[in-house]
C-alpha positions in Angstrom: -4.2 40.5 -8.4 -7.3 40.7 -10.5 -9.5 37.8 -11.5 -8.2 38.1 -15.1 -4.6 37.9 -13.9 -5.4 34.8 -11.8 -7.2 33.1 -14.7 -4.3 34.0 -17.0 -1.6 32.6 -14.7 -3.7 29.3 -14.2 -4.1 29.0 -18.0 -0.3 29.4 -18.5 0.3 26.3 -16.5 1.2 27.3 -13.0 2.4 24.6 -10.6 -0.7 24.7 -8.5 -3.6 24.1 -10.9 -7.0 24.4 -9.3 -9.0 21.2 -8.6 -12.0 20.7 -10.9 -15.3 21.4 -9.3 -16.6 17.9 -9.7 -13.6 16.5 -7.9 -13.9 19.0 -5.1 -17.6 18.0 -4.5 -16.7 14.3 -4.5 -13.9 14.8 -1.9 -16.5 16.3 0.4 -18.9 13.3 0.2 -18.9 11.1 3.2 -17.4 7.6 3.2 -19.9 4.7 3.3 -19.1 1.1 4.3 -21.0 -1.5 2.2 -22.3 -4.9 3.5 -23.8 -7.4 1.2 -25.8 -10.6 2.0 -25.4 -13.1 -0.8 -28.1 -15.5 -1.8 -26.0 -18.3 -0.4 -25.3 -16.7 3.0 -27.2 -15.8 6.1 -25.3 -12.8 7.2 -24.1 -9.6 5.7 -20.4 -9.5 4.8 -18.3 -6.3 4.3 -17.9 -5.8 0.6 -16.0 -2.5 0.5 -16.4 1.3 0.7 -17.6 4.1 -1.5 -18.2 7.8 -1.4 -21.7 9.2 -1.9 -23.6 12.4 -0.9 -26.5 10.5 0.9 -27.8 7.1 1.9 -30.0 6.6 -1.2 -27.3 7.3 -3.7 -24.8 5.2 -1.6 -27.3 2.3 -1.7 -27.8 2.6 -5.5 -24.0 2.9 -6.1 -23.3 -0.1 -3.8 -25.8 -2.2 -5.8 -24.2 -1.2 -9.1 -20.6 -1.7 -7.8 -20.8 -4.8 -5.5 -23.7 -6.9 -6.9 -23.1 -6.9 -10.7 -23.8 -10.6 -11.1 -27.0 -10.9 -9.1 -25.2 -12.4 -6.2 -26.8 -10.2 -3.5 -30.2 -10.2 -1.9 -29.7 -7.5 0.6 -27.3 -4.5 0.9 -26.5 -2.3 3.9 -24.7 1.0 3.7 -23.4 2.5 6.9 -21.6 5.9 7.3 -18.0 5.0 8.1 -18.0 7.6 10.9 -20.9 5.7 12.6 -18.7 2.5 13.0 -16.8 2.1 16.2 -14.1 -0.6 16.1 -11.6 -2.1 18.4 -7.9 -1.7 17.9 -6.4 -4.8 16.2 -3.0 -4.1 17.9 -4.6 -4.5 21.4 -6.6 -7.6 20.7 -4.9 -9.6 23.5 -6.0 -7.3 26.3 -9.3 -6.5 24.7 -10.5 -10.0 24.2 -8.9 -11.9 27.1 -11.3 -13.1 29.8 -11.3 -11.0 33.0 -9.6 -12.5 36.1 -11.8 -15.0 38.0 -14.3 -15.5 35.2 -12.8 -18.6 33.7 -16.2 -20.3 34.1 -17.3 -18.5 30.9 -15.2 -20.9 28.9 -16.2 -24.5 29.2 -12.6 -25.9 28.9 -12.3 -27.8 32.2 -15.7 -29.5 32.4 -15.8 -33.2 32.1 -18.2 -34.9 29.7 -21.0 -37.1 31.1 -20.9 -40.7 29.9 -24.6 -41.2 29.5 -25.4 -37.9 27.7 -25.1 -38.1 23.9 -24.6 -35.1 21.5 -23.1 -32.9 24.2 
């Protein structure tokens, strides 16, 4: 099949139309997670995700997308592949205290009578 035949069959409306070049490039961009610190808060909070080719463009796009009303004072962008997360389905076994280390949780200590603000 020649190039002209392929172009002619695509122009006639074949079932598998080629993806536009701009969309192909965007699909190859890595995913970035965006964290924003608001003027009211002390810590960064996850705001969302976006695709960008590099960190500089991800930072600018995050600013435009997640801080439109001047609510942010700091933005972090992190490649999604760099984030390691625990499995929410195994939270019981992951977060429970190891056997014999109950002293880490001060649940059974008694409060001293003479000590205030404890």
